[in-house]
N, C-alpha and C positions, 0 to 999 in steps of 0.2 A: 305377454302377444294383448295387443289392444284392437278390439276389433270395434271400428268408426262405424256406425249409420248413417250415411250421408243420402239415400233416397230409397222409396220402395220397402220402407217399413210402416208408413202410412195409408198406403194405396197402391193398386194394381199397376204398376210403369214407373217411371221413372228411376230405376233400379243404379245404385253405387252404393260401392262398401268399400273402408280401407282398411287393409290388412297392416299394422303395425308391429315392428319388431325393434328390438336394438339396432340392428344394425340397416335398416331401412325398410319403406313402406311399397305394397304391392294396391293398386287400385285396381277392381274388380268392377266391371261395367260401366259406363254413361249413356245412360239412356234419357229419352221424356216422357210427358205424361201428355199422351195424345188429349185428353179432354182439356186440358188448358189450350191446348191450340185452339182445337176448334174454338173452346168459348168465346175466345180472344179475335175469333175469324180472320186470323194471320198465318200467313204462309212461316214456319219456322226461317228460313232461307232469310225472309227479310228482318231476321228479328239481330241486334247486336248482340253480342254474350249476355251484357249485364240486363239488357231487357228482356232476353230467355229470360235468366232467373229471375227477375222481379215480378215474371206473369205467374211463375210458379211452372213451368214449362221444363226445367231441366235441373239436376240438382243443385244446391247451394253448395260448392267444394271449398267455401271461405276457410274452412276449420282446418283445411290440410295445407291453406297457403306457405303459412310460416314453416311448413316443415317440407316445403317443395323439395330441395336439395335432397334429403330423404328416400324421394318416390323414383323407385329400380324400375317400374314397368306399370303398363297400362293393358290389362286383360280383358278379351271381352268376350264372353263366352257365346252366343250367336247372334245373329244378325236382324232377329226384330226390333222395332223399333226404339221398346222400352229398355232395352240394353246399348243399343249403339248409336241411338239417335243424336244424343248430346254430344258424339266425339268432336265432331265440325268446329263447337262452340268451347269446348274444355280442354280438349289434348292437347292444345298448341302451348297451354302455358305451362307445361312441364317438360322437362328435359329428358326422356327417356322413350323408349320401344312401346310401339302397340304390337301385343300379339294376338292373333287370330287364326283360326279355320281358314284354308282358303277361299270356302263359300263367303265366310264373313267377310272376311277381309276384300273380296270382291264388292259386296255392297255398301260396305265402308268407304273404297273407291269412285262407286258412283254417288254416294252422299256428300263427300269434299268435294265433287267437281259441282253436282249441284246447289250447294250451299257457297261456291265460289272462293272457297277459303285456302290459305295454304298451307298445308300441314309439313310442318319440317320435322316429324317423329320418324322416325327408323319404324317403318312396316316389316314385320317379323310372323311367316305363314307357319304355321303350328298344325300337324296332323295328330288325332286321338292317338295315344302311346307313346308320344313324343311329348321331349324336356326340355326347358331352354333354363341356363344359368344365368340370370337376371343380375348378381350379383354372389360376393366368392359365398355366400351364408344363405341367398335365397334361390329357390326354384321352380321354377312352373312346371306344373303335369297336367298333360291334356288325359283326360279318360272319356271314351267313347260311352253316349247314351242317344236314346231316341228323343226327339220334341216334334214339332211339325214344322218345323226346317231343318234342309241340311246343315250339317256341319254345327249340332249342337253339342257340347263336352262339359263333362264335371271337370272344374279346377281345382287340383291340388298345390298347396303352397305350402313347401316344404321348407323350413328354417331351424335355426338354431334351438329355439324356443318351441319347436313342435311344428306338426303338418295343421294346417286349415286345411277345408275342402269345401268349396261352393257348389252350392247343388240348384243353380236357377237357370232353367227350368229344364223340364225333363218326364219324362212316362215311361214304362218299363214294357217295351214292346217286342216282345219274342218272334214277332212275325209281318218289320214295317213291310212299306211296296218300297221304297227307296233305301241304300244303306243297310248298315250292319246294327246289329241287336247290341244292345247294354254289354259292357265287357264286365261281365257281373266279377268274371276272374279276379281281375284288378283290384274292383271296388272290395270284395271279399279281404283280397291281399292288405288293400290299406286299411282295412279292421284289425287285421291279427297286426301287423308293424302299431298302429297305435295312433287314432285320429283327436288332436286335441281340443278344436271345434269342427262342428259342422253347420253350416246355413245351409236351410232349406227350406223350398217352394210350398208356400202356405195356399196358392189360389183356389186349388179346388179341396183342400185337407177338408173340408167338413161334407165333404159328398161320399157316402158308402163304397165300399168293394172296391175293386181294381178297373184302371182304363182299358177300353177295350182297345182291341190291335185295328190300326190302320187298314190293313186287308180286310176286314169286313165292313168298314165303309166303303172300300172299294166294290164289294160284292153289291152290298146297299144300293149304290150307285149306277150299276148296270140295270139294275129293277126299276130305282126312279127314273131312269131318263129313257127307257123302253114303255113304260107306261106312259110317257110326255108326249113321247113321239106318235102315238096310235091316233090321236087328232088330230094330225095336221097343222097346229096350235104354231106359236110363238113358243120358245124353252129359251130359257133366261138361267143362268147359275151363275152365284156370288159365294166366292171361297175369301180365305185370307193370301193377300196377293202372293204372302212369301212362302206357302204350304206347297211347296213342288211334289210333294209325295200325291196329295188331291190333286192338283191340276193332271198328272199322269194318268192318275186314276181317270177322270173325267173322260180325257183323251180316249182311253181305252173304252169306257163305258160309251163314247160315239160309235167306236169303229168304223169310223168312215163314212157315216151313213148322212150325217148332212156338215156341211162346211163350217168352218168353226171361225168366230171372231172374238180374239182375246183385244178389251176395250178399258184402257185407265194405266195414268202414272206407273202406278205401284208394281203394277201386273206387270207393264214393261219393263220395269227397273228388275224388278228379282227373276223374272225370265230370262232377262238377258245374262245373269248371270250364271243359270241354272245352265243356260244354252252355252254359255263360253267353258264349263266344264262339263260339257256333252251327259249333263242328266235328264235333259229332255231334247225331244225334237221340236221345233214348232214352222217346220220347213212349208208348211199346209195350213198353216193358220195365218190368217190375218192380225196383226197386233197394230194398232193405234192407242196412241195417247193427246194428240194433239188436238186443238178445238176442232178445226176444220178440216184434218183427215177423219175425226171422228163422225164429224156430221155428213161427211161425203161417205161413208162406209154404212151409216146407219140408214141413209137415205136410200143407200142398194139394200140395204137388208128388207125395209119395210116395205119393199115391194116383193120380197121372195121369201117372207119370215118363216115357211114352214119348209126352208130350205136351208136354217140357217141355228147354228148352236152358238149362242151370245154368252161368253164369258166378261163378268164383270166386274169392275170394283164395285164397293156400296152395302158387304154383307152386315156392318153395323148400323146401317142407316145415316151415314155421314151426311150433313149436305149437300159438299162438291162433288160427292163420288159419280161415277157412272149411272149406275141404274137410282139412285134419288134424282139425276135429269132426267132420266128419261122418264120413269114415274110422273114428274110434273110436267111433263113435257118441254121439256129446252132443250131437246133433241129432233129430228123430223122423223119419229117413230112413235106410235102411241102401245100402251098395252091396251088388248083389246081381251074382250071377251072368250075366257077358254084360254089363254096364255096362260103356261107354265113358270112358275118363278121360282126356282131352286133355293134355298140358302143352305149351303154344303159347308156350316158354319156356326157356331154358337154364337150368343150376346157375351163380350166383354161384361163382366158382374161389376157395373157401375151406372149412375140414376142417368146420366147423359147418354150412353149409348142405349139402356133399355127405354128411354123416351123417343131417342130419335128411330130405333127399330119400328117401334110401336106407330109411330107415325107415317112410315114409309110402308109397313103393312097396310095401314090403311088407306091409304094413296092404291095402293095396286090392288085391293079388294074395293073399291068406289070404281074401279074401269071394269071391272070384273076378272079381273087376272084371278087365281089361283094361288096361291102362299103353301108354299111346300117346304116347313121347315126343318132343321136337325138333323139334314143327313150327313152326321158329323160323330168323330169321339173328339176330345181335348187334348192337347200336347201336352197337360199339367196333370200331376200323378193324383189319381185319390185316394183314400185314406188309408187303407191296406198297402197301396203302393210306398205312399210316405211312411209309412211300417219297416217294411221290407227296406227301405231305404236305409233307416236310422240303425236296423238292427244286422243289416250286413257292415257298415260303416266304425257302429259301436265307438260312438264319439264321446268324449269325456264332458265335453261342453256342447251342447245343443241351443242354436238361435233362430226359428224363423223367423221368416222375409216374404216380402212379396206378394204383400197383401193389405185390406184393410187390416184394425184393431182385431175387429170382430175375427176374420181367416187368422191371422197369427195366435190369438187364444185357441182355437181350437186345434192348433199343430201342439201348443202346450200340451194342451188337454190328452192329444195322442201321446206326446213325449211322456207327462208323469205317468202315463198306465203302465210306459215300460222304464217306469223305476228312477226317473228323474226328477230333481225337486227344484222348483222356482226358487230364481234368485242365489241358488249355490250351485249347478250346474245346468241350467236351463234357465235363458234370457231373453224376456220380452223388452224389447228395444222400438222407440222410435224415431224418425228422423230429427237426427243433430245428438243423439247418444252416442254414449261409447261404452263398452264394457270393460275391463282390464282383469283379463286371465290369469 
């Protein structure tokens, strides 16, 4: 079994891994790196595949091109852009099906339509707990886990050369707001059956303890929004557009006290998929994304600001997002003295996002707005969650992924604490590396 590290082994984002055995290859994830897209000040949909690879926005899969005929399946673990964003650019060059959960597939279909690409790959929807026979000797299995987006799974690739488990991204939430708890029984069964290799999520492994449950944030949001409504001022809240659980909690905390506006393209796209599947009800919510309709709605809200809760994009301080444009005065509404701006999010740990959020916070405070940060729990496992998953799966070999070199090194340290030995059954890879197990 060979593991090809294509993307996600040097940074948070642009995830892609190839698992190669004698009788075939399975590609897992095709993400893009939002930082590279933002720096180029271009929409990824406007770039050709070659241009997108050259910018560093999507993985360079050239090392697999000579083996295209061996690729039996493309598997997408969940619908975040750093895992699915490269599919419209890359997947069409492989003559194989794309496998994902129904919610992830809905997100993918919307992305392909936005990219104006014609994707000829067969699209196979698979629920957690189900398996797909990709070839005579390769089977793909989905195992339910929790994350900050619906439809996230662990992927088990069963082959004649052993089982590889891919675990990007997840947290172990025993009280989720939406969906089921992780399938601990099946995870432990896999460990008893034998896991040849496990690729684990390193994004938050350097943070001690365990990740709190989403239900705790739901309770915190009730208190935060209650306090914000006391002064009859403007209230803006921003979170990850794909975080349907969080949006459900925000609407519940509002409890129909204020009219609700949902502003931003990515919010509209992700909630559109969630509405299709009956996960969220937006019948009484104004949802806008285009410039003219956003202008019109915000002008209306500006005249009765204390009657509205504005949920908008911009939690990372992205230059083109709705909240940033509001703070810069590009829309017919102003942030005024006493307005509450709630960030139900954390800053994705890279220098560009930290700088963007710093600038946005400064703009808001300059206008007299109150910034309330970190009403949030991460969708990524912390150190003891990562340890629990490693102990349950008991892999013969472990490979950390999804992070900077420092994050991966922290995961290496954890694995060494559990008896793994670097370069024997524990491998620290960079993009472009291959390990032959």
